[in-house]
N, C-alpha and C positions, 0 to 999 in steps of 0.2 A: 508388594507395595513399598517396602523399605527401599528396594533397588530403584523403583520408579519415582521415588519422592522428589529428587531434583527436577526431573522432567515435568512432573505434575505442578511443582511450585513455579517453574518457569512459565508453564502454560497459564497458570492463574495470574502471574504478573503481567503477561502480554494481554490477557483479557481485561485486567484492570486498567491498563494504559489505553486500550481501545475505548473503554467506557468513559474514562475521564476526558478523552479527546472528542467524544461524540457531541454533535450540536443539533443536527436536524431532528432526530427523534425526540430529544428532551425538550427542544423548543416547541415542537408541535403539540406535545402533551402537557406543556406548561410546567415542566419540572425545573426548579431553580438550581442550576449547577454553576461551576466556575465558568464554563464555556458560554452559557447564556448571559451570565453576569458581565463577562468581558464585552460581549456584543452590545448589551444595553448601555453600559458605561460609555463605550466609544461612539456608537451610532445614535442612540436615543438621547442620552444626556450630554454628550459632548465632553465628558469628563475624562480627559486623557490620563490624568494621574491615577484615577481609580482603576481604569482599564489596565494600566501597567502594573499596579499593585496586585490586582487579581491574577494577572498573567504570571507574575513572580511567585505567587502562592501556588498556582497550579503547576508551574515549572518545578517548584521544590518537591511537590508530591510525586511528579513524574520521575524526577531524578532519583528519589528514594526507591521507587519501584524498579527503575531501570537498573540500578546497582544491585538490588536484591536478585533480579532476574539474571544479571551477568554473573553474580556469585554462584547462583544455583547451576547455571550452565557450565561454569568452570569445573564443577564437581562431577560432571558427566564423563563417563569412560565408555569407550566402544570396543567391542571385540567381535571379530567375525572370522569365519573359516569357509573357504570355498568347498571343503570336503563334506560339510554337514549342512543340513537344512533344518529349520525349526519344525518341530512336530506340530501339525495342525490338530486342534481339538475339535472333533466333530460333535456338535450338539444334536440331540434327538428329542422328539416328543415335546413335553412342556417347556423344557429348557430352550429348545430351538424356537418355539413360538414366542416366549417372553423376550429372548434376545433380539429376535427380528422385530417385535413390536416396539421394544425400547429404542432401537436404532431408527425404526421407521417414524417414530414420533418426532424426532428431530427434523427429518425431511418433510414431514407433514406440516408441522407448525412453522418451520423456518423457511419453507419454500413453496410447497404445493398450495396451501391455503392462501397465502398472500398473492401468489401468482394468479390463482383462480379469481380472487377478488378484483385484481387489476384487469384481467381479461373481461370480467363481467362489467366493470365500469367502462371499458373501452367499447364493449358491445352496446351498452346503454347510450353511449355518445353517438352511436350510429356510424362508427368507424370513420368519423370525420377527422381530418388532420388539421391542426392549427397551422396557419401559414408561416408562423415563426419557427415551426419544428425543424425545418431544414437548416435554418440559421443556428439553432441550438445544437443540432447534430454536427454541423460543420465546425462550429467553434470547439466542441468537445473533441472531435476527431483530430483537429489540427493541433491543439495544445497537447493532447495525449500522445500523438505520434511524435511530435517534436521532442517532448520530454523523454519518451521511451528510447528514441534513438540516441539522444545526447547522454542519457543515463547509462545506457549499455556501453557507450564509448568510454565514458569516465570509469565505469566499473572495470572494463578490461585494462585500462591504464593503471588504476590503483592495484588491482589484483596481481597484474604482471609485475608491477614494481615491488610488491611484497615477495613475490616468488624469487625475484632476483636478489633482493636485500631484505631479509627477515627483520632487520632492525626497524623497518618502516611499518611493522604490523600495528603499531599504536595509532597510526593515521587511519587505518581502516576501522579500528575499534571506535575512534572518535566519530567517524562518518556514520557508524551504526547508531549513534545517539539520535540522529535526525529523525528516524522513524518513530522514536518515542516522543518527539515533540508534538504536542497538539497543534492542529492547523491554526487555531485562533491565536495561540501564543506566538507561533512563528510569524504570523501576519502582523501582529502588534509590534513585534521586534523590528520587522522590516519597515513598517510604517514610521516607527519612532526614529529609526536611523535616517530614513529619507527626509523626515521633517527637520531633523537637526541640521542636515546639510542643504535644506531648502530644495529638495529634489522631488517633492511629493507630486508636482505637476506632471512629472515624467510618467507616472503610473497611468494617467488618463489617456495616453496616446500609445502605449506600448504594452505588449504581453510578456516582455522579457522578464519583468519583475515577477510575474505570475509563474513563468517557467522556472525561474531561479528558486522560488519557494517550493515548487514541486520537486526540483532536484534535491534540495536540502532534505525534504520530507521523505522521499522514496528512493534515494540513491542506495540506501543500505539493502533494500530488497533485491535489486539487480546485482549488487556487489556480492551478496551471499550466494546467488545462483552461479555467478562466474567463478567465484572462489571454489565452490563445490566441483564445478567442471574441471578447473585447473588441478585440483587435488587428485583427480583420477588419471592425470597424465604424469607418468613416472619421470623423475629427473634424468633417468638414463636416456630418454628420447632427446632431451635438451643437449646432453653430452654428445650423443651420436651426431646430431645436427651441427654442433659446434666443430666436431672433428672434420666435417665436410666443408668447413670454411664459412658457414652461415653466421651472420651477425645476430645479435639478440633481436633486433627488429625483424630480420628475415625469418628467424625461428618462430617468432610470434605470428608472422604473416603466413608462412608456409606450413607450419606444423600445428601450432596451437589453435588458430582461428578455425581451420577446417574441423578439428576435433571438438571444438567448443560450439559448433553450430547449434546443436540442440539446446545447450545451456543458454546461449545468447537469445534464442527465440523465446525460451521460457522466461528469462529475465525481462525481456522487452514486453512480453504479454502481461506480466504481473504489474509492471509500472504503468502500462497503458490502462489497465482496468482500475488501478488505484487512483490515477489522475481523473478518470472518467467520473468516479463517484466522490471525489474530494469536494467538500462543501465549504467549511469555515474559511480556509485560506482563499478560495475563489471568491467568496462573497466580499471579502475585505480588500482584495488586491486586484480584482478584474478592472479593465478599462471600462469607460462608459459604453453602455449599449452592447456589452460583451457578455451574453448569458450562455451558460452551458446547460446541458441536460439536468445536472444536479441542481444548479441554481434555479432553473425554471420549475423543477419539481417542488423545490422548497417554497418558492413564491406562490405557486398555485395551491399548495397545501395550506399555506398561511391564509390565503383568501377563501379556503374551503371549496375550491373548484376541483373537487376530487375526480370527477369524470375526465377533466382535461389533463390531469397529471398522469393518467394511466399510460399513455403512449410513451412519454419520455421515461417514466419509471420502468416500463417493460423493456425499453431499449437498453437501459443500464443493466438490468438483470440478465438479458440475453447476451450482451457483450461479456458480462462477467462469467458466463458459463463456459466460454471457450478455454480459458486457462485451466479451469477445473477438469475439463474433459482431456485436454492435452496432458496435464500432470498425471491424471489417472492412467493414461496409456503409457507414459514414461515409467511410472511405478510398476505397472503390470509387466513391462518388458525387462525391467532391471532385476 
């Protein structure tokens, strides 16, 4: 436990940031949080100043947790040897039963029971499909795919720039802060900026503002995947390619990108799923009549139309399973 303390602390900090950023669940259950207060102040009361003040308060908390998490992660040290493998502890009897039961409870209450309830609601609905479902699905897939592709491209650019010049590492650390930003705070910041320059009308006709918010929010997740992939490519390969007369751009194109294929796919999938289920930023920044699966699920839940929300909810869940399965295969092969 003393050796694992930094990792445990970092995990707790990440969980705290996720809870602070959550809006859908706390809004449905009527829990008053910073996120719900921001939405009420901005949308219900039209009090822009109160919304900004609440956003700054939430941002302060997130900044504090973010720096604590970064400090904990900086204390981590890794050591590995290709000549040795960790000794697996085989549990038997009661110990095996209790360990399996404890791990199974997470799967049971976190996935199986909610999924069963959604399938039951879908069955009660008579397997009928809302005519707007295809629009919700198309909107979700389009913005998710665009954001994933652009995010991976930016991640490759920034990660390769740091590989060439390590003095630029601070840029990537700054970009990593975007994931800690709650969607509501990010959306309020963008809305305030557009209002100052009288560009708020632009939001009603373009999804570019929405894609920009997604990039700020989720670029760090794709950046970490690409950086991890680049770290497995030894610098000697760059030197050998340079001796053959290849430029840095050619080295990236002919050497790094083929070797990074798995990391790029993983990075894109994680961003794709994150965008699919993002709610606060989408609610505030989406153009008129542009509903995603997450927005539709939230609105149907707010209206207590639970049977109708089963299909969009299950779609988000099933899409989210793909990265988990792919990551499990990658871990098993590594």
